[in-house]
LUMSEKE-466881 format. One line per field, with one value per atom (N, C-alpha, C, O): residue in three letters; atom name; x, y, z. Coordinates in Angstrom, 3 decimals, padded with zeros to 6 digits. Atoms other than C-alpha are relative to their C-alpha. Example, Ala and Ser with C-alpha at 12.3 -4.5 7.8 and 13.67 -1.06 7.14 Angstrom:
% residues 2
residu <- ala, ala, ala, ala, ser, ser, ser, ser $
atome <- N, CA, C, O, N, CA, C, O $
px <- 000.890, 012.300, 000.900, 001.936, -000.820, 013.670, -000.770, -000.261 $
py <- -001.190, -004.500, 001.200, 001.181, -001.190, -001.060, 001.090, 002.198 $
pz <- 000.000, 007.800, 000.000, 000.665, -000.060, 007.140, 000.730, 000.899 $
% end
This chain:
% residues 108
residu <- unk, unk, unk, unk, unk, unk, unk, unk, unk, unk, unk, unk, unk, unk, unk, unk, unk, unk, unk, unk, unk, unk, unk, unk, unk, unk, unk, unk, unk, unk, unk, unk, unk, unk, unk, unk, unk, unk, unk, unk, unk, unk, unk, unk, unk, unk, unk, unk, unk, unk, unk, unk, unk, unk, unk, unk, unk, unk, unk, unk, unk, unk, unk, unk, unk, unk, unk, unk, unk, unk, unk, unk, unk, unk, unk, unk, unk, unk, unk, unk, unk, unk, unk, unk, unk, unk, unk, unk, unk, unk, unk, unk, unk, unk, unk, unk, unk, unk, unk, unk, unk, unk, unk, unk, unk, unk, unk, unk, unk, unk, unk, unk, unk, unk, unk, unk, unk, unk, unk, unk, unk, unk, unk, unk, unk, unk, unk, unk, unk, unk, unk, unk, unk, unk, unk, unk, unk, unk, unk, unk, unk, unk, unk, unk, unk, unk, unk, unk, unk, unk, unk, unk, unk, unk, unk, unk, unk, unk, unk, unk, unk, unk, unk, unk, unk, unk, unk, unk, unk, unk, unk, unk, unk, unk, unk, unk, unk, unk, unk, unk, unk, unk, unk, unk, unk, unk, unk, unk, unk, unk, unk, unk, unk, unk, unk, unk, unk, unk, unk, unk, unk, unk, unk, unk, unk, unk, unk, unk, unk, unk, unk, unk, unk, unk, unk, unk, unk, unk, unk, unk, unk, unk, unk, unk, unk, unk, unk, unk, unk, unk, unk, unk, unk, unk, unk, unk, unk, unk, unk, unk, unk, unk, unk, unk, unk, unk, unk, unk, unk, unk, unk, unk, unk, unk, unk, unk, unk, unk, unk, unk, unk, unk, unk, unk, unk, unk, unk, unk, unk, unk, unk, unk, unk, unk, unk, unk, unk, unk, unk, unk, unk, unk, unk, unk, unk, unk, unk, unk, unk, unk, unk, unk, unk, unk, unk, unk, unk, unk, unk, unk, unk, unk, unk, unk, unk, unk, unk, unk, unk, unk, unk, unk, unk, unk, unk, unk, unk, unk, unk, unk, unk, unk, unk, unk, unk, unk, unk, unk, unk, unk, unk, unk, unk, unk, unk, unk, unk, unk, unk, unk, unk, unk, unk, unk, unk, unk, unk, unk, unk, unk, unk, unk, unk, unk, unk, unk, unk, unk, unk, unk, unk, unk, unk, unk, unk, unk, unk, unk, unk, unk, unk, unk, unk, unk, unk, unk, unk, unk, unk, unk, unk, unk, unk, unk, unk, unk, unk, unk, unk, unk, unk, unk, unk, unk, unk, unk, unk, unk, unk, unk, unk, unk, unk, unk, unk, unk, unk, unk, unk, unk, unk, unk, unk, unk, unk, unk, unk, unk, unk, unk, unk, unk, unk, unk, unk, unk, unk, unk, unk, unk, unk, unk $
atome <- N, CA, C, O, N, CA, C, O, N, CA, C, O, N, CA, C, O, N, CA, C, O, N, CA, C, O, N, CA, C, O, N, CA, C, O, N, CA, C, O, N, CA, C, O, N, CA, C, O, N, CA, C, O, N, CA, C, O, N, CA, C, O, N, CA, C, O, N, CA, C, O, N, CA, C, O, N, CA, C, O, N, CA, C, O, N, CA, C, O, N, CA, C, O, N, CA, C, O, N, CA, C, O, N, CA, C, O, N, CA, C, O, N, CA, C, O, N, CA, C, O, N, CA, C, O, N, CA, C, O, N, CA, C, O, N, CA, C, O, N, CA, C, O, N, CA, C, O, N, CA, C, O, N, CA, C, O, N, CA, C, O, N, CA, C, O, N, CA, C, O, N, CA, C, O, N, CA, C, O, N, CA, C, O, N, CA, C, O, N, CA, C, O, N, CA, C, O, N, CA, C, O, N, CA, C, O, N, CA, C, O, N, CA, C, O, N, CA, C, O, N, CA, C, O, N, CA, C, O, N, CA, C, O, N, CA, C, O, N, CA, C, O, N, CA, C, O, N, CA, C, O, N, CA, C, O, N, CA, C, O, N, CA, C, O, N, CA, C, O, N, CA, C, O, N, CA, C, O, N, CA, C, O, N, CA, C, O, N, CA, C, O, N, CA, C, O, N, CA, C, O, N, CA, C, O, N, CA, C, O, N, CA, C, O, N, CA, C, O, N, CA, C, O, N, CA, C, O, N, CA, C, O, N, CA, C, O, N, CA, C, O, N, CA, C, O, N, CA, C, O, N, CA, C, O, N, CA, C, O, N, CA, C, O, N, CA, C, O, N, CA, C, O, N, CA, C, O, N, CA, C, O, N, CA, C, O, N, CA, C, O, N, CA, C, O, N, CA, C, O, N, CA, C, O, N, CA, C, O, N, CA, C, O, N, CA, C, O, N, CA, C, O, N, CA, C, O, N, CA, C, O, N, CA, C, O, N, CA, C, O, N, CA, C, O, N, CA, C, O, N, CA, C, O, N, CA, C, O, N, CA, C, O, N, CA, C, O, N, CA, C, O, N, CA, C, O, N, CA, C, O, N, CA, C, O $
px <- -000.108, -012.027, 001.121, 001.349, -000.993, -009.269, -000.556, -001.683, 000.480, -009.509, -000.200, -000.956, 000.156, -009.223, -001.031, -001.208, 001.002, -011.919, -001.384, -001.679, 001.347, -015.492, -000.921, -000.591, 000.879, -018.495, -001.064, -001.807, 000.880, -020.572, 000.891, 001.907, -000.652, -019.462, -000.017, -001.097, -000.016, -018.407, 001.165, 002.096, -001.007, -016.261, 001.280, 001.220, -001.268, -012.596, 000.831, 000.902, -000.804, -010.304, 001.200, 001.685, -001.216, -007.361, -000.181, -001.245, -000.032, -006.513, -000.371, -000.391, 000.287, -007.452, -001.484, -002.030, 001.436, -011.002, -000.500, -001.603, 000.420, -011.093, -000.182, -001.015, 000.087, -010.528, -001.324, -001.614, 001.341, -013.977, -001.063, -002.236, 001.023, -015.705, -000.247, 000.620, 000.424, -017.559, 000.892, 001.106, -000.864, -015.303, -000.804, -000.245, 000.809, -018.254, -000.260, -000.483, 000.377, -018.868, 000.820, 000.316, -000.884, -015.857, 001.363, 001.830, -001.407, -012.450, 000.677, 000.475, -000.619, -010.356, 001.561, 002.324, -001.465, -006.885, 000.675, 000.163, -000.767, -004.367, 001.488, 001.912, -001.487, -000.607, 000.346, -000.407, -000.522, 001.501, 001.485, 002.222, -001.482, 004.899, 000.531, 001.635, -000.415, 005.028, 001.256, 002.143, -001.242, 007.644, 001.273, 002.298, -001.098, 009.878, 000.374, 001.539, -000.198, 009.346, 000.674, 001.550, -000.613, 010.218, 001.431, 002.262, -001.341, 013.393, 000.879, 002.067, -000.659, 014.362, 000.243, 001.276, -000.064, 013.673, 000.887, 001.596, -000.783, 015.276, 000.801, 000.380, -000.729, 018.024, 000.304, 000.465, -000.284, 018.688, -001.103, -000.863, 001.101, 015.262, -000.194, -001.106, 000.176, 015.696, 000.104, 001.054, -000.015, 014.779, -000.465, -000.593, 000.428, 013.634, -001.423, -001.861, 001.363, 010.011, -000.831, -000.350, 000.912, 007.050, -001.245, -001.375, 001.145, 003.760, -001.205, -001.152, 001.334, 000.102, -000.897, -000.616, 000.870, -002.681, -001.387, -001.675, 001.425, -006.432, -000.583, -000.362, 000.714, -008.508, -001.285, -002.096, 001.099, -011.074, -000.792, -000.180, 000.751, -013.903, 000.199, -000.593, -000.403, -012.211, 000.601, 001.101, -000.565, -011.050, 001.517, 002.060, -001.454, -007.418, 000.484, -000.285, -000.530, -005.099, 000.703, 000.446, -000.786, -002.739, 000.299, 000.475, -000.350, -002.035, 001.135, 001.232, -001.176, 001.149, -000.186, -000.266, 000.031, 000.865, 001.463, 001.948, -001.396, 004.367, 000.249, -000.220, -000.250, 005.605, 001.568, 002.233, -001.440, 009.151, 000.528, -000.145, -000.745, 011.623, 001.275, 002.187, -001.140, 014.120, 001.068, 000.781, -001.098, 017.546, 000.612, 000.436, -000.671, 019.548, -001.005, -001.801, 000.842, 017.767, -001.450, -002.290, 001.387, 014.619, -000.361, 000.498, 000.474, 012.544, -001.499, -002.245, 001.361, 009.279, -000.888, -000.371, 000.905, 006.156, 000.203, 000.270, -000.263, 006.721, 001.228, 001.209, -001.227, 010.284, -000.085, 000.493, 000.205, 009.301, -000.907, -000.615, 000.842, 006.430, 000.732, 000.494, -000.792, 008.818, 000.927, 001.124, -000.944, 011.279, -000.800, -000.345, 000.787, 008.545, -000.525, -000.569, 000.535, 007.073, 001.117, 000.926, -001.181, 010.526, 000.373, 000.666, -000.398, 011.264, -001.084, -000.759, 001.136, 007.772, -000.002, -000.499, -000.078, 008.409, 001.337, 001.513, -001.341, 012.065, 000.473, -000.010, -000.663, 014.173, -000.903, -000.707, 000.873, 011.282, -001.385, -002.427, 001.264, 008.662, -000.769, -001.997, 000.588, 007.975, -000.301, -000.828, 000.224, 007.775, -001.178, -001.942, 001.136, 005.318, -000.404, 000.343, 000.489, 003.346, -000.274, -000.198, 000.327, 002.437, -001.126, -001.079, 001.248, -000.965, -000.477, -000.645, 000.522, -002.174, -001.349, -001.815, 001.386, -005.509, -000.968, -000.531, 000.957, -008.645, -000.637, -001.501, 000.392, -009.212, -000.718, -000.612, 000.509, -011.194, 000.624, 001.261, -000.757, -010.005, -000.202, 000.771, 000.191, -011.541, 000.598, 000.538, -000.691, -009.668, 001.502, 002.192, -001.442, -006.281, 000.210, 001.337 $
py <- 000.342, -009.281, -001.090, -001.958, 001.138, -011.376, -001.041, -000.929, 001.093, -014.579, 000.372, -000.307, -000.409, -012.757, 001.100, 001.547, -000.983, -010.224, -000.625, -001.703, 000.440, -010.546, 000.699, 001.740, -000.671, -009.830, 000.752, 001.491, -000.864, -008.362, 000.572, -000.010, -000.594, -006.076, -000.934, -001.448, 000.783, -008.067, 000.380, 001.034, -000.375, -007.720, -000.889, -002.096, 000.649, -008.546, 000.243, 001.390, -000.187, -009.165, 000.763, 000.670, -000.722, -006.938, 001.477, 002.076, -001.398, -003.557, 000.228, 001.360, -000.139, -004.272, 000.072, -000.637, -000.049, -003.235, 000.282, -000.102, -000.321, -001.984, -001.357, -001.483, 001.222, -005.554, -000.739, -001.690, 000.586, -006.460, 000.663, 000.312, -000.713, -004.139, -000.814, -001.553, 000.745, -005.545, 000.325, 001.492, -000.078, -006.132, 000.365, 000.785, -000.217, -005.718, 001.468, 001.872, -001.352, -002.059, 001.036, 002.097, -000.888, -000.486, 000.031, -000.980, -000.105, 000.827, -000.018, 000.880, 000.324, -000.514, 000.268, -000.492, -000.201, 000.974, -001.282, -001.899, 001.211, -001.850, 000.197, 001.165, -000.105, -002.411, -000.757, -001.588, 000.591, -003.417, -000.207, 000.565, 000.218, -004.860, 000.396, 000.007, -000.415, -003.241, 000.772, 000.503, -000.852, -000.676, -000.826, -000.660, 000.857, -003.315, -000.949, -001.229, 000.914, -005.647, 000.755, 000.208, -000.839, -002.804, 000.172, 000.109, -000.137, -002.279, -001.201, -001.065, 001.309, -005.947, -000.207, -000.742, 000.146, -005.857, 001.094, 000.839, -001.125, -002.460, 000.540, 001.482, -000.362, -002.199, 001.487, 001.965, -001.441, 001.439, 000.742, 001.830, -000.632, 002.249, -000.558, -000.118, 000.593, 000.161, 001.070, 001.849, -000.995, 002.218, 001.374, 002.243, -001.293, 005.136, 000.165, 001.256, -000.034, 004.199, -000.331, -000.999, 000.389, 003.924, -000.492, -000.197, 000.488, 002.212, 000.084, 000.158, -000.012, 002.304, -000.989, -001.246, 000.866, -000.027, 000.222, 000.630, -000.023, -000.057, -001.224, -001.565, 001.160, -003.137, 000.551, 001.161, -000.613, -002.196, -001.213, -002.174, 001.112, -004.450, -000.075, 000.478, 000.200, -005.429, -001.302, -001.885, 001.283, -008.560, -000.049, -000.926, -000.033, -007.631, 001.309, 002.116, -001.238, -004.791, 000.676, 000.424, -000.767, -002.506, 001.390, 001.582, -001.426, 001.237, 000.408, 000.036, -000.578, 003.009, 001.482, 002.015, -001.485, 006.620, 000.457, 000.467, -000.420, 007.865, 001.444, 002.230, -001.422, 011.117, 000.025, -000.737, -000.056, 012.105, 001.339, 002.365, -001.172, 014.590, -000.049, -000.800, 000.015, 015.334, 001.025, 002.135, -000.901, 016.774, 000.469, -000.199, -000.502, 018.865, 000.778, 001.558, -000.840, 020.229, -000.476, 000.225, 000.459, 018.098, -000.517, -000.625, 000.608, 016.653, 000.371, 000.561, -000.325, 017.444, -001.279, -002.394, 001.080, 015.279, -000.932, -002.149, 000.852, 014.065, -000.726, -001.871, 000.722, 013.110, -001.180, -002.243, 001.066, 011.065, -001.086, -002.272, 001.038, 009.334, -000.785, -001.987, 000.669, 008.481, -000.988, -002.066, 000.814, 007.003, -001.331, -002.451, 001.155, 004.716, -000.792, -002.017, 000.759, 003.773, -000.816, -001.985, 000.803, 002.748, -001.209, -002.305, 001.108, 000.715, -001.069, -002.251, 000.957, -000.948, -000.827, -001.953, 000.736, -001.988, -000.561, -001.169, 000.386, -002.809, -000.923, -002.034, 000.737, -003.892, -000.544, -001.663, 000.430, -004.054, -000.464, -000.328, 000.527, -005.559, -000.969, -000.909, 001.042, -008.439, 000.493, -000.268, -000.509, -006.258, 000.973, 000.909, -000.926, -003.465, 000.483, 000.269, -000.483, -001.882, 001.491, 002.015, -001.434, 001.720, 000.140, -000.336, -000.157, 002.679, 001.436, 001.922, -001.346, 006.118, 000.160, 001.264, 000.023, 005.094, 000.286, 000.147, -000.198, 005.947, -001.363, -001.841, 001.300, 002.668, 000.043, 001.003, 000.341, 001.308, -001.253, -001.969, 001.112, -001.345, -001.302, -002.054, 001.286, -004.315, -000.101, -001.162, -000.014, -003.357, -000.485, -000.788, 000.326, -004.225, -001.468, -001.924 $
pz <- -001.358, 003.628, 000.181, -000.661, -000.251, 005.200, 000.859, 001.341, -000.771, 007.051, 001.472, 002.167, -001.378, 010.391, 000.182, 001.315, -000.116, 009.708, 000.157, -000.358, -000.133, 010.746, -001.033, -001.601, 000.980, 008.521, 000.708, 000.062, -000.743, 011.353, 001.175, 001.555, -001.126, 014.170, 001.194, 001.483, -001.164, 017.242, 000.873, 000.406, -000.937, 020.361, -000.271, -000.501, 000.206, 019.937, 001.262, 001.705, -001.188, 023.014, -000.310, -001.438, 000.083, 023.504, -000.478, -000.317, 000.455, 022.029, -001.495, -001.979, 001.422, 018.427, -000.295, -001.140, 000.169, 018.724, -001.482, -001.871, 001.444, 015.062, -000.780, -001.678, 000.741, 013.950, 000.193, -000.533, -000.221, 015.313, -000.776, -000.647, 000.832, 012.904, -001.271, -001.737, 001.204, 009.894, -001.160, -001.489, 001.253, 006.883, -001.248, -002.261, 001.230, 004.497, -000.245, -001.387, 000.319, 005.017, 000.804, 001.173, -000.712, 006.797, -000.673, -001.198, 000.226, 005.917, 001.322, 002.139, -001.248, 008.721, 000.064, -000.532, -000.099, 009.563, 000.599, 001.533, -000.403, 010.023, -000.162, -000.793, 000.234, 010.163, -001.233, -001.740, 001.266, 007.178, 000.025, 000.638, 000.081, 006.470, -001.355, -001.737, 001.392, 002.962, -000.002, -000.812, 000.009, 003.811, 000.242, -000.418, -000.248, 005.350, -001.195, -001.479, 001.151, 002.330, -001.171, -001.841, 001.093, -000.168, 000.370, -000.537, -000.354, 001.826, -000.230, -000.523, 000.282, 001.445, -001.443, -001.845, 001.445, -002.276, -000.658, -001.632, 000.476, -002.860, 001.184, 001.856, -001.220, -000.201, 000.174, 001.297, -000.113, -001.000, 000.730, 001.254, -000.744, 000.525, 001.392, 002.092, -001.298, 003.646, 001.103, 001.167, -001.109, 006.724, -000.429, 000.433, 000.465, 004.604, -000.263, -000.629, 000.195, 004.330, 001.208, 002.123, -001.026, 006.592, -000.774, -001.962, 000.624, 005.838, 000.765, 001.993, -000.677, 006.634, -000.907, -002.077, 000.751, 005.604, 000.386, 001.511, -000.289, 005.313, -000.566, -001.728, 000.449, 005.149, -000.603, 000.093, 000.740, 002.484, -000.637, -001.103, 000.600, 001.244, -001.478, -002.240, 001.380, -002.062, -000.191, 000.771, 000.178, -003.685, 000.154, 000.826, -000.017, -004.139, -000.379, -000.901, 000.384, -004.664, 001.208, 002.385, -001.111, -002.767, -000.520, -001.723, 000.332, -002.765, 000.864, 002.034, -000.784, -001.721, -000.153, -001.260, -000.079, -000.673, 000.282, 001.413, -000.158, -001.336, 000.115, -000.709, -000.191, -000.010, -000.024, 000.677, 000.188, -001.057, 000.544, 000.448, -000.407, 000.460, -000.769, -000.426, 000.888, -002.257, 000.477, 000.926, -000.344, -001.579, -001.284, -002.303, 001.158, -004.045, -000.808, -000.284, 000.880, -007.116, -000.094, -000.658, 000.034, -006.693, -001.353, -002.227, 001.251, -009.492, -000.225, 000.735, 000.281, -011.239, 000.158, 000.229, -000.066, -010.961, -001.169, -000.999, 001.152, -014.474, 000.015, -000.438, -000.192, -013.804, 001.029, 000.802, -000.873, -010.828, -000.562, -000.406, 000.554, -012.611, -001.089, -001.207, 000.981, -015.472, 000.603, 000.043, -000.735, -012.993, 000.446, 000.211, -000.446, -011.482, -001.125, -001.018, 001.193, -014.895, -000.595, -000.930, 000.512, -016.136, 000.876, 000.398, -000.874, -013.031, 000.020, 000.137, 000.091, -013.212, -001.165, -001.138, 001.252, -016.722, -000.244, -001.300, 000.134, -016.248, 001.197, 001.418, -001.132, -013.196, 000.966, 001.439, -001.119, -010.736, -000.616, 000.025, 000.586, -013.117, 000.855, 000.900, -000.765, -010.835, 001.487, 002.299, -001.366, -007.696, 000.121, 001.084, -000.062, -008.483, -001.320, -002.274, 001.282, -011.240, 000.151, 001.262, 000.015, -012.164, -000.945, -002.079, 000.858, -013.495, 000.178, 001.296, -000.080, -014.359, -000.697, -000.978, 000.513, -015.833, 001.165, 002.307, -001.086, -013.762, 000.297, -000.438, -000.398, -011.950, 001.280, 002.043, -001.434, -008.983, 000.449, -000.323, -000.569, -006.635, -000.686, -000.739, 000.648, -008.511, -001.314, -001.935, 001.309, -011.613, 000.197, -000.776, -000.245, -009.947, 000.057, 000.251 $
% end
């Protein structure tokens, strides 16, 4: 839960009625600045990403649901995974990680 979330359902003023739902037992859709932040860190991706967020009752962690539209010959799933793994272990090591083990949110 975040500092602005409630632990029990309650009325919230304005149009953000979902924010008034209990953080302990709901997955709550929210906004995120992740796509903008990625564009600032990786300028080549600026303006090419959109983001979505879900407030989930977990200690920490973040998930990116990435959908690619490739031009030209395209790439295989294995080629794309290798690209991200190499970036996560190299140039972008401090920015993001890549994990293909079967994890749950508290493992992150």
